[in-house]
Steps between C-alpha positions, in 0.01 A plus 500: 500500500156354427286809468192326366292800397529878498171675428452872448136528608493873427730801529510484880454129575735206446482127582806276545472120536786266595500124438722339761740240363802583717610357831481708814877553487480624142218738587699649788790581271518865408243615753582755768250407769434721800470385861121477479508268197776284647294457817188418298686236303644342813147448633367334184499121534400436139771519234232578242384796707858627531550467125186698418606768750838526328342503153294802603824677597637427152187652348550808716857524372377484140271791585807680640409473868718390789380249756497782758255699284222252586330512839159397634215669683367361828233323293765331286451712188829553312612857434790649307719784621420724201122469537447279194222248567604136509320168537675163536393141440653155476376146446716189470777590250365839395541842657370834372478867581294785359621859525294811432443863580144390590367242745534147359476135602629171358455131575617166356332170582533145375175349376399225744182304550484578871395858426147368450492405869571852625294682235205568737736706716585753227226482234220758530135430418531689169803297401336172602216574255721533194720209610206259494568233239849632424700248297840640604428533869852450640654754263217750547513474879878537491461816293247645744716413802804663335302813418372534856844431647650766273231748607564418865870573449417826321291621795710362784200516735459199733120545521442463124290188434549292185139385509316809620697793361653385168291406193661372180308570179405199282775412252573247227768250596707586193476875558811672639297784652214563741389752764469486876298718737584568864213611721658604828452775755197649318698537178519300176823486300553329165822348370635347181618141511758332274527120500800294384533122466823301496569136584226416755508848651281808492647847548271796557578866545254771594535867409279809500634645178 
């Protein structure tokens, strides 16, 4: 059971990360999947996608949840039957969840050069200023994208704009922490950001505690 990391963020928040090394058949073993999950799996054409879906169910089991305990809102935001907040992410051979009594968000992304091509779509004017001349542009942009994706998951609001509503504070590339501000619906909220690096991946989780 390749539980890659288990992180106690604080007394009410926990992160679990799975590194997928098993086959799809091996991942299915020991899981009691409900009708919804079986239907979802049957519609997934990618084996990698099916494996990450199953890995998330293993993480839920580690956290002592059944597959049936997880459902989704109409906007696609995951919710647990006991009211604990959950956010889910996966990228290539990694899957992760964050659980908390408070609103949270998590994202994993592989560092790839092509992120520089889409940067204008999610980088604000403030962020563009401190990115000028950055010597670690791909990694920095990946961090910012992950942070904004995690914030988007935390809110679960389709109208939230990465570029116009979410601002990431300047940070050093070797720092595991930063802050992010969300200016939406005439209100500004601030969140703490934790950043992890492993292999060629970045994992970010956002909390307000």
